[in-house]
N, C-alpha and C positions, 0 to 999 in steps of 0.2 A: 468224434463221429457219434451220432445218435445210435442207440442200440435198436432203434425201431426201423423196420423195413416192412413194406407192404402198402396196400391201398387203404386210405382212411377217408371216410365220408364225414365231413364236418357241417355243422349248422347250429341253429340256436339251442339245440339240446346239449351240445358239447362245448360250445364256445360263444363268446359275445363279440359281435362286430359293432364297433362304435365309431361315430363321426364326431369330431371335436371342432367347433367353430370359434373364431374370435370376432372381435368387433373393431371398427375403425370409424373415423370421421369426427367432426366437431361435436356431435351429440353422442359419442361412444359411451359416455358415462351413464346414459339412460338405457343402453342396451345390455344384453347378456351374452356371456360366453356360454355356448350350449354344448351339452353332452347329449347326443342323439343316437339311440340304439336302432340297429337294423333288425327288425323282428322276423323277416322272411328272407333267408339266403341259404345257399348251399355251396360247398366247396369239396373238391376231390384232391387229396394230397397223396401222391404216389412217391413213397420214400424208397430209394434204392441204396444199396451199399456204397455205390459210387454216386456222390451227389449230382454229378453231371447227367445221370440217367433219371433223376427225380423230376416230377412234374407237379404243377399246381394249376387248377382252374377254379374259378369262382363266378357265381351269378348272384345278383341281389335284386330284390323287388323294390324298385324306387318308391313305391307307394306304401312301404312298410316302415318308414322311418318314424320313430316315436321319441319325443323329447323326454329324456330321463331326468335332466337337471339343468339349471341355469345359474351361473354365478355372476357376480357384479350386478350392475343395473341399479336404477333408482329405487326399485322395489322388487320384492320377491315375485317369482312367477307363480301363478295359481293354475288350476286345472284348465280354466278357460283360456288363459294365455298360451299354455302348452298346446291345446287343441287348435288355437288360431295359428300358431307357428307351423304345426303339422299340416294344416290346410294350405297354408302359403307354400310350403315345400312341395306338396302334391300338385297344386294348381299353377303356381307361378315359377317355381325353380326347376324341379325335376320333371314335371308334367308327364309322369308315367313312363319316362324313357328307359331304355335298356341300360343296365350296368353289368359289365362282365370283365373278368381279368383272366389272362392266359399267360403262363410262364413261357419264356423263350429260352432262358439259360439259368441254370442253378449251379452254384458251386459252394464250396466250404467258405464260411465267413472268415476263416483263418487267413484267407487271401487278402482280407481287408482289415486285419488286425483284431478280428473277433475270435470267439471260441470255436474250436474245431468242430464241435457238434452242431453248431448253428449253420443255417443256410442263408446265403445271399442270393436273392431272387431278382432276376430281371424279367420284365414281361411287358405286355401291352394291356392297357386299360381301355375299354370301350365305354365311354361315358356319354350317353345321349347321342350316339352316332358319331362322336369324335373319338378317334383312337390316338393314343400316345404312350410313350414309354413311362414306366414306373419301376423303381427298384427299392428294395427294402431287405432287412435281415429278419429272418424268422428264427427265433430262439427256441430251442428244444432242450429239455432237461431229461435226466434219467428216469423221472417219474411220469413222463409223457405230457408234461405241461408245455404249452406252446404260447408264444406271444410275439407280436410283430407290430410295427408302426410305419406307415408311409405318409409322406406329405404329398397332397394333391393341390396343384395350382389350378383353380377353376378356369381362369382365362386361357390356359393352355389347352383346354378342352372345349373352347367355344362358349363357355358360360360366363355371363356377366354376374358378378357377385350381387346378391340381393341388397337393395337399398330402400330406405324409408325416410320419413321426415324430410322430404324434399332433398334427399341425397346426403343429409348431414349425419345419418347413421347407416352404416353398411357392414355386411359380413366381410371379414377379411378374405382376401383372394386365396390365401393358403389355408387349407383345412387338413386336419390330421385324421387318418383312418387307422384304427387299431383292432387287433384281434387278440383275444386272451381266452384260453381254454385248455382242454385236456383231450389228447388223442383218444378216440373211442376204442374200446376193446375190439380186437380184430378177430 
């Protein structure tokens, strides 16, 4: 069990929220696996001595996604490429829609074979008006470091993965969302 209890406000000052995309299709060799940082977001993590009494809520500004890096691809991404990808995310993929998460159930990750201090979180993600279940483990250590990773299937939320080059290059349906940071001093 984590030694931390209380309410913690998280955001870009204390943690990094990152989206990791992959590529698919006949022209996948030309595309990039992307690391995209969410630059405007906030979360409230309420940690209780009994994990079942803990809560997590998060909202993210869908227009604040910034390409941090791209791997693979026929050539390296430059600043113009990154700006173009960000524009496409804003205007064609997320379109300024709402993104939020609300926990429904939290329990010790030990119930799933994890460490007792870690939390297994079940909740609802609202992605552009489509709501669905998401679950993940939030790892917490004695120094207040937290990290977690969830897989989001775009089509499960009514999103069609972005395609280009006449459909021969597309973003993989599954994207990873991770958080890595430090609990702010209370």
